[in-house]
PATOR-686674 format. One record per atom (N, C-alpha, C): residue number from 1; residue in three letters; atom name; x, y, z. Coordinates in steps of 0.05 Angstrom, whole numbers. Layout:
BEGIN
SITE  nr  rest  atom  px  py  pz
SITE  NUM  ALA  CA  X  Y  Z
...
***
This chain:
BEGIN
SITE  nr  rest  atom  px  py  pz
SITE  1  MET  N  -730  -666  725
SITE  1  MET  CA  -710  -672  704
SITE  1  MET  C  -692  -695  714
SITE  2  MET  N  -687  -714  697
SITE  2  MET  CA  -671  -737  704
SITE  2  MET  C  -642  -730  703
SITE  3  GLN  N  -627  -739  723
SITE  3  GLN  CA  -598  -734  724
SITE  3  GLN  C  -583  -759  733
SITE  4  ILE  N  -558  -762  725
SITE  4  ILE  CA  -541  -783  733
SITE  4  ILE  C  -521  -771  753
SITE  5  ARG  N  -517  -784  776
SITE  5  ARG  CA  -498  -774  795
SITE  5  ARG  C  -487  -797  811
SITE  6  LYS  N  -466  -791  827
SITE  6  LYS  CA  -455  -811  845
SITE  6  LYS  C  -475  -819  866
SITE  7  TYR  N  -474  -843  875
SITE  7  TYR  CA  -490  -854  896
SITE  7  TYR  C  -485  -838  922
SITE  8  GLU  N  -507  -833  937
SITE  8  GLU  CA  -505  -821  964
SITE  8  GLU  C  -519  -840  983
SITE  9  SER  N  -511  -839  1008
SITE  9  SER  CA  -522  -857  1028
SITE  9  SER  C  -552  -855  1031
SITE  10  THR  N  -563  -832  1025
SITE  10  THR  CA  -593  -828  1027
SITE  10  THR  C  -607  -843  1004
SITE  11  ASP  N  -592  -853  984
SITE  11  ASP  CA  -604  -868  962
SITE  11  ASP  C  -609  -898  969
SITE  12  ARG  N  -598  -907  991
SITE  12  ARG  CA  -596  -935  997
SITE  12  ARG  C  -623  -950  994
SITE  13  GLU  N  -643  -942  1008
SITE  13  GLU  CA  -668  -957  1008
SITE  13  GLU  C  -681  -958  980
SITE  14  MET  N  -679  -936  966
SITE  14  MET  CA  -690  -935  938
SITE  14  MET  C  -674  -953  920
SITE  15  VAL  N  -648  -954  923
SITE  15  VAL  CA  -631  -972  907
SITE  15  VAL  C  -639  -1001  913
SITE  16  LEU  N  -641  -1008  938
SITE  16  LEU  CA  -647  -1036  945
SITE  16  LEU  C  -675  -1044  935
SITE  17  THR  N  -694  -1026  937
SITE  17  THR  CA  -721  -1031  926
SITE  17  THR  C  -720  -1035  896
SITE  18  LEU  N  -705  -1018  882
SITE  18  LEU  CA  -703  -1021  853
SITE  18  LEU  C  -690  -1048  846
SITE  19  TRP  N  -669  -1055  860
SITE  19  TRP  CA  -656  -1081  853
SITE  19  TRP  C  -674  -1104  859
SITE  20  GLU  N  -689  -1103  880
SITE  20  GLU  CA  -708  -1125  886
SITE  20  GLU  C  -729  -1128  864
SITE  21  GLN  N  -737  -1106  852
SITE  21  GLN  CA  -757  -1106  830
SITE  21  GLN  C  -744  -1115  804
SITE  22  VAL  N  -721  -1105  798
SITE  22  VAL  CA  -708  -1110  772
SITE  22  VAL  C  -694  -1137  771
SITE  23  PHE  N  -683  -1145  793
SITE  23  PHE  CA  -668  -1170  795
SITE  23  PHE  C  -682  -1190  814
SITE  24  PRO  N  -705  -1201  806
SITE  24  PRO  CA  -720  -1217  824
SITE  24  PRO  C  -707  -1244  831
SITE  25  ASN  N  -687  -1252  816
SITE  25  ASN  CA  -675  -1279  820
SITE  25  ASN  C  -647  -1277  833
SITE  26  TRP  N  -643  -1257  849
SITE  26  TRP  CA  -618  -1255  864
SITE  26  TRP  C  -613  -1281  879
SITE  27  THR  N  -588  -1289  881
SITE  27  THR  CA  -581  -1313  897
SITE  27  THR  C  -570  -1303  923
SITE  28  GLY  N  -566  -1321  942
SITE  28  GLY  CA  -558  -1314  969
SITE  28  GLY  C  -532  -1298  970
SITE  29  HIS  N  -512  -1305  954
SITE  29  HIS  CA  -487  -1290  954
SITE  29  HIS  C  -490  -1262  941
SITE  30  ASN  N  -512  -1258  927
SITE  30  ASN  CA  -517  -1232  915
SITE  30  ASN  C  -540  -1217  928
SITE  31  ASP  N  -544  -1222  953
SITE  31  ASP  CA  -565  -1207  968
SITE  31  ASP  C  -560  -1177  963
SITE  32  PRO  N  -581  -1163  955
SITE  32  PRO  CA  -578  -1134  948
SITE  32  PRO  C  -564  -1118  970
SITE  33  ALA  N  -573  -1120  994
SITE  33  ALA  CA  -562  -1104  1016
SITE  33  ALA  C  -533  -1111  1021
SITE  34  ALA  N  -527  -1137  1021
SITE  34  ALA  CA  -499  -1146  1026
SITE  34  ALA  C  -481  -1137  1002
SITE  35  SER  N  -491  -1139  978
SITE  35  SER  CA  -476  -1131  954
SITE  35  SER  C  -469  -1101  956
SITE  36  LEU  N  -489  -1085  963
SITE  36  LEU  CA  -485  -1056  965
SITE  36  LEU  C  -465  -1050  987
SITE  37  ASP  N  -468  -1063  1010
SITE  37  ASP  CA  -450  -1059  1032
SITE  37  ASP  C  -421  -1066  1025
SITE  38  ARG  N  -417  -1088  1011
SITE  38  ARG  CA  -390  -1096  1003
SITE  38  ARG  C  -378  -1076  984
SITE  39  LYS  N  -394  -1067  965
SITE  39  LYS  CA  -385  -1047  946
SITE  39  LYS  C  -377  -1021  960
SITE  40  LEU  N  -393  -1012  979
SITE  40  LEU  CA  -387  -987  993
SITE  40  LEU  C  -361  -989  1009
SITE  41  LEU  N  -355  -1013  1019
SITE  41  LEU  CA  -330  -1017  1034
SITE  41  LEU  C  -305  -1011  1016
SITE  42  VAL  N  -307  -1015  990
SITE  42  VAL  CA  -285  -1010  972
SITE  42  VAL  C  -280  -980  969
SITE  43  ALA  N  -301  -964  973
SITE  43  ALA  CA  -299  -935  972
SITE  43  ALA  C  -285  -925  947
SITE  44  ASP  N  -294  -935  924
SITE  44  ASP  CA  -281  -927  899
SITE  44  ASP  C  -297  -907  883
SITE  45  ASP  N  -320  -898  894
SITE  45  ASP  CA  -337  -878  880
SITE  45  ASP  C  -347  -887  853
SITE  46  LEU  N  -350  -913  848
SITE  46  LEU  CA  -359  -924  823
SITE  46  LEU  C  -387  -935  824
SITE  47  ILE  N  -404  -921  839
SITE  47  ILE  CA  -433  -927  840
SITE  47  ILE  C  -447  -902  831
SITE  48  PHE  N  -464  -905  810
SITE  48  PHE  CA  -479  -883  800
SITE  48  PHE  C  -509  -889  800
SITE  49  VAL  N  -525  -868  804
SITE  49  VAL  CA  -554  -871  804
SITE  49  VAL  C  -566  -851  784
SITE  50  ALA  N  -589  -859  773
SITE  50  ALA  CA  -605  -842  757
SITE  50  ALA  C  -627  -832  775
SITE  51  ILE  N  -631  -806  776
SITE  51  ILE  CA  -651  -794  793
SITE  51  ILE  C  -672  -779  776
SITE  52  ASP  N  -697  -785  781
SITE  52  ASP  CA  -719  -771  768
SITE  52  ASP  C  -735  -758  791
SITE  53  GLY  N  -732  -732  793
SITE  53  GLY  CA  -744  -718  816
SITE  53  GLY  C  -730  -726  841
SITE  54  GLU  N  -744  -740  859
SITE  54  GLU  CA  -732  -749  884
SITE  54  GLU  C  -727  -780  883
SITE  55  LEU  N  -734  -793  861
SITE  55  LEU  CA  -733  -822  860
SITE  55  LEU  C  -708  -833  846
SITE  56  VAL  N  -697  -854  857
SITE  56  VAL  CA  -676  -869  843
SITE  56  VAL  C  -690  -887  823
SITE  57  VAL  N  -684  -883  797
SITE  57  VAL  CA  -697  -899  776
SITE  57  VAL  C  -677  -916  761
SITE  58  GLY  N  -652  -914  768
SITE  58  GLY  CA  -631  -930  755
SITE  58  GLY  C  -606  -931  771
SITE  59  THR  N  -590  -952  766
SITE  59  THR  CA  -564  -955  780
SITE  59  THR  C  -544  -968  761
SITE  60  VAL  N  -519  -964  767
SITE  60  VAL  CA  -497  -980  756
SITE  60  VAL  C  -475  -980  776
SITE  61  LEU  N  -463  -1003  780
SITE  61  LEU  CA  -439  -1006  796
SITE  61  LEU  C  -416  -1013  776
SITE  62  ALA  N  -393  -1001  780
SITE  62  ALA  CA  -370  -1007  763
SITE  62  ALA  C  -347  -1015  782
SITE  63  GLY  N  -329  -1030  771
SITE  63  GLY  CA  -306  -1038  786
SITE  63  GLY  C  -281  -1037  769
SITE  64  TYR  N  -258  -1032  781
SITE  64  TYR  CA  -233  -1033  766
SITE  64  TYR  C  -211  -1043  784
SITE  65  ASP  N  -197  -1064  774
SITE  65  ASP  CA  -176  -1077  790
SITE  65  ASP  C  -148  -1071  780
SITE  66  GLY  N  -146  -1052  762
SITE  66  GLY  CA  -120  -1045  750
SITE  66  GLY  C  -114  -1061  725
SITE  67  HIS  N  -130  -1081  719
SITE  67  HIS  CA  -126  -1097  695
SITE  67  HIS  C  -149  -1093  676
SITE  68  ARG  N  -174  -1095  686
SITE  68  ARG  CA  -197  -1089  669
SITE  68  ARG  C  -220  -1080  687
SITE  69  GLY  N  -239  -1067  674
SITE  69  GLY  CA  -262  -1057  689
SITE  69  GLY  C  -286  -1076  686
SITE  70  TRP  N  -304  -1073  704
SITE  70  TRP  CA  -328  -1090  704
SITE  70  TRP  C  -353  -1073  709
SITE  71  ILE  N  -375  -1081  697
SITE  71  ILE  CA  -401  -1068  701
SITE  71  ILE  C  -418  -1088  716
SITE  72  TYR  N  -431  -1079  737
SITE  72  TYR  CA  -450  -1095  753
SITE  72  TYR  C  -475  -1079  757
SITE  73  SER  N  -497  -1093  761
SITE  73  SER  CA  -522  -1082  770
SITE  73  SER  C  -531  -1057  755
SITE  74  LEU  N  -529  -1058  729
SITE  74  LEU  CA  -542  -1037  712
SITE  74  LEU  C  -572  -1043  712
SITE  75  ALA  N  -587  -1026  725
SITE  75  ALA  CA  -615  -1030  729
SITE  75  ALA  C  -631  -1004  723
SITE  76  VAL  N  -653  -1007  710
SITE  76  VAL  CA  -671  -984  705
SITE  76  VAL  C  -699  -994  712
SITE  77  SER  N  -713  -977  727
SITE  77  SER  CA  -741  -983  734
SITE  77  SER  C  -757  -989  709
SITE  78  THR  N  -775  -1008  711
SITE  78  THR  CA  -791  -1014  687
SITE  78  THR  C  -807  -990  678
SITE  79  SER  N  -815  -973  696
SITE  79  SER  CA  -831  -949  688
SITE  79  SER  C  -814  -928  674
SITE  80  HIS  N  -787  -931  674
SITE  80  HIS  CA  -770  -911  661
SITE  80  HIS  C  -753  -922  639
SITE  81  ARG  N  -759  -946  629
SITE  81  ARG  CA  -743  -958  608
SITE  81  ARG  C  -749  -946  581
SITE  82  ARG  N  -731  -950  562
SITE  82  ARG  CA  -734  -940  535
SITE  82  ARG  C  -732  -910  533
SITE  83  ARG  N  -718  -898  552
SITE  83  ARG  CA  -713  -869  552
SITE  83  ARG  C  -684  -862  552
SITE  84  GLY  N  -667  -882  548
SITE  84  GLY  CA  -638  -876  547
SITE  84  GLY  C  -624  -876  574
SITE  85  ILE  N  -638  -882  595
SITE  85  ILE  CA  -626  -881  622
SITE  85  ILE  C  -604  -902  625
SITE  86  GLY  N  -609  -926  616
SITE  86  GLY  CA  -589  -947  618
SITE  86  GLY  C  -564  -939  603
SITE  87  THR  N  -567  -928  579
SITE  87  THR  CA  -545  -919  563
SITE  87  THR  C  -529  -898  577
SITE  88  ARG  N  -543  -878  589
SITE  88  ARG  CA  -530  -856  603
SITE  88  ARG  C  -515  -866  627
SITE  89  LEU  N  -527  -885  642
SITE  89  LEU  CA  -513  -897  665
SITE  89  LEU  C  -487  -911  656
SITE  90  LEU  N  -490  -927  635
SITE  90  LEU  CA  -466  -942  626
SITE  90  LEU  C  -444  -923  616
SITE  91  LEU  N  -452  -902  602
SITE  91  LEU  CA  -432  -883  592
SITE  91  LEU  C  -418  -868  615
SITE  92  ARG  N  -433  -863  636
SITE  92  ARG  CA  -421  -850  660
SITE  92  ARG  C  -401  -868  673
SITE  93  ALA  N  -408  -893  675
SITE  93  ALA  CA  -389  -913  687
SITE  93  ALA  C  -365  -916  669
SITE  94  GLU  N  -369  -918  643
SITE  94  GLU  CA  -347  -920  624
SITE  94  GLU  C  -328  -896  627
SITE  95  SER  N  -339  -872  628
SITE  95  SER  CA  -323  -848  631
SITE  95  SER  C  -306  -849  656
SITE  96  ALA  N  -318  -857  678
SITE  96  ALA  CA  -304  -858  704
SITE  96  ALA  C  -281  -879  702
SITE  97  LEU  N  -287  -902  690
SITE  97  LEU  CA  -266  -922  687
SITE  97  LEU  C  -244  -913  669
SITE  98  GLU  N  -251  -900  647
SITE  98  GLU  CA  -231  -890  628
SITE  98  GLU  C  -213  -870  642
SITE  99  SER  N  -224  -853  659
SITE  99  SER  CA  -208  -833  673
SITE  99  SER  C  -188  -846  692
SITE  100  LEU  N  -193  -871  700
SITE  100  LEU  CA  -175  -886  718
SITE  100  LEU  C  -154  -901  702
SITE  101  GLY  N  -155  -899  675
SITE  101  GLY  CA  -136  -914  658
SITE  101  GLY  C  -145  -942  651
SITE  102  CYS  N  -170  -948  655
SITE  102  CYS  CA  -180  -975  649
SITE  102  CYS  C  -180  -980  619
SITE  103  PRO  N  -166  -1002  610
SITE  103  PRO  CA  -163  -1007  582
SITE  103  PRO  C  -185  -1024  569
SITE  104  LYS  N  -200  -1039  586
SITE  104  LYS  CA  -220  -1058  575
SITE  104  LYS  C  -242  -1061  596
SITE  105  LEU  N  -266  -1065  585
SITE  105  LEU  CA  -290  -1067  602
SITE  105  LEU  C  -303  -1094  597
SITE  106  ASN  N  -311  -1107  619
SITE  106  ASN  CA  -325  -1133  617
SITE  106  ASN  C  -351  -1131  633
SITE  107  LEU  N  -369  -1149  626
SITE  107  LEU  CA  -393  -1153  642
SITE  107  LEU  C  -404  -1181  636
SITE  108  GLN  N  -421  -1190  653
SITE  108  GLN  CA  -434  -1216  649
SITE  108  GLN  C  -464  -1212  647
SITE  109  VAL  N  -475  -1228  629
SITE  109  VAL  CA  -504  -1228  625
SITE  109  VAL  C  -513  -1258  625
SITE  110  ARG  N  -535  -1264  636
SITE  110  ARG  CA  -545  -1291  635
SITE  110  ARG  C  -550  -1298  605
SITE  111  SER  N  -542  -1322  598
SITE  111  SER  CA  -543  -1330  570
SITE  111  SER  C  -571  -1330  557
SITE  112  ASP  N  -591  -1331  574
SITE  112  ASP  CA  -619  -1332  563
SITE  112  ASP  C  -632  -1304  563
SITE  113  ASN  N  -616  -1283  569
SITE  113  ASN  CA  -627  -1256  570
SITE  113  ASN  C  -622  -1241  544
SITE  114  ASP  N  -636  -1249  523
SITE  114  ASP  CA  -631  -1238  496
SITE  114  ASP  C  -634  -1208  495
SITE  115  GLN  N  -654  -1196  509
SITE  115  GLN  CA  -658  -1167  508
SITE  115  GLN  C  -634  -1152  519
SITE  116  VAL  N  -623  -1162  541
SITE  116  VAL  CA  -600  -1148  553
SITE  116  VAL  C  -576  -1151  535
SITE  117  VAL  N  -572  -1175  524
SITE  117  VAL  CA  -549  -1179  506
SITE  117  VAL  C  -551  -1159  482
SITE  118  ALA  N  -575  -1157  471
SITE  118  ALA  CA  -579  -1138  448
SITE  118  ALA  C  -574  -1109  457
SITE  119  PHE  N  -582  -1102  481
SITE  119  PHE  CA  -576  -1075  491
SITE  119  PHE  C  -546  -1069  492
SITE  120  TYR  N  -531  -1088  504
SITE  120  TYR  CA  -502  -1084  506
SITE  120  TYR  C  -489  -1085  478
SITE  121  GLU  N  -498  -1102  460
SITE  121  GLU  CA  -487  -1102  433
SITE  121  GLU  C  -491  -1076  419
SITE  122  SER  N  -514  -1063  424
SITE  122  SER  CA  -520  -1037  411
SITE  122  SER  C  -501  -1015  421
SITE  123  LEU  N  -487  -1021  444
SITE  123  LEU  CA  -469  -1001  456
SITE  123  LEU  C  -440  -1009  451
SITE  124  GLY  N  -435  -1028  433
SITE  124  GLY  CA  -408  -1035  426
SITE  124  GLY  C  -396  -1059  439
SITE  125  PHE  N  -410  -1072  457
SITE  125  PHE  CA  -400  -1096  469
SITE  125  PHE  C  -404  -1120  450
SITE  126  ALA  N  -386  -1139  452
SITE  126  ALA  CA  -388  -1163  436
SITE  126  ALA  C  -386  -1188  453
SITE  127  ILE  N  -399  -1209  445
SITE  127  ILE  CA  -397  -1234  459
SITE  127  ILE  C  -369  -1245  454
SITE  128  GLU  N  -354  -1252  475
SITE  128  GLU  CA  -328  -1263  472
SITE  128  GLU  C  -329  -1293  479
SITE  129  GLN  N  -314  -1308  465
SITE  129  GLN  CA  -314  -1337  470
SITE  129  GLN  C  -297  -1343  494
SITE  130  ARG  N  -309  -1341  517
SITE  130  ARG  CA  -296  -1346  543
SITE  130  ARG  C  -315  -1364  559
SITE  131  ILE  N  -304  -1376  579
SITE  131  ILE  CA  -320  -1390  598
SITE  131  ILE  C  -318  -1375  624
SITE  132  SER  N  -341  -1367  635
SITE  132  SER  CA  -341  -1353  660
SITE  132  SER  C  -341  -1374  682
SITE  133  MET  N  -322  -1372  700
SITE  133  MET  CA  -320  -1391  722
SITE  133  MET  C  -322  -1376  749
SITE  134  GLY  N  -332  -1389  769
SITE  134  GLY  CA  -334  -1377  795
SITE  134  GLY  C  -329  -1397  817
SITE  135  LYS  N  -322  -1386  840
SITE  135  LYS  CA  -317  -1402  864
SITE  135  LYS  C  -326  -1386  888
SITE  136  ARG  N  -344  -1397  903
SITE  136  ARG  CA  -354  -1383  927
SITE  136  ARG  C  -333  -1385  949
SITE  137  LEU  N  -327  -1363  961
SITE  137  LEU  CA  -309  -1363  984
SITE  137  LEU  C  -325  -1361  1010
SITE  138  VAL  N  -349  -1351  1009
SITE  138  VAL  CA  -367  -1348  1032
SITE  138  VAL  C  -394  -1358  1024
SITE  139  GLU  N  -405  -1376  1039
SITE  139  GLU  CA  -432  -1386  1033
SITE  139  GLU  C  -454  -1369  1045
***
């Protein structure tokens, strides 16, 4: 039976394998292992996994800075898609953020990823007229 729970250290290798499959175009600053390690250093308990039997089949990372929340790395194994797992992961992250007093949730999607945009729109997200800007602090 599939369940959503908080990330545990024993999930690490399965999470990294899933991310490498689902996000094949990671860039250097988004190296899966380094990204997970940086998130774990924050120790905010905002990493959730979907478990089917003994396998990690989905993930979501959330963040909250006291101003707004963010969703990162919502991923579902291709073999487990279209079963509501992504929705359940997102709702779990939303619930955790709401319990922290988070008033607004943001996420970023590549502009050419129409399927993912449609997924988030179906869950109440809307495209906002903003420009996303970034600056690397570490190469």
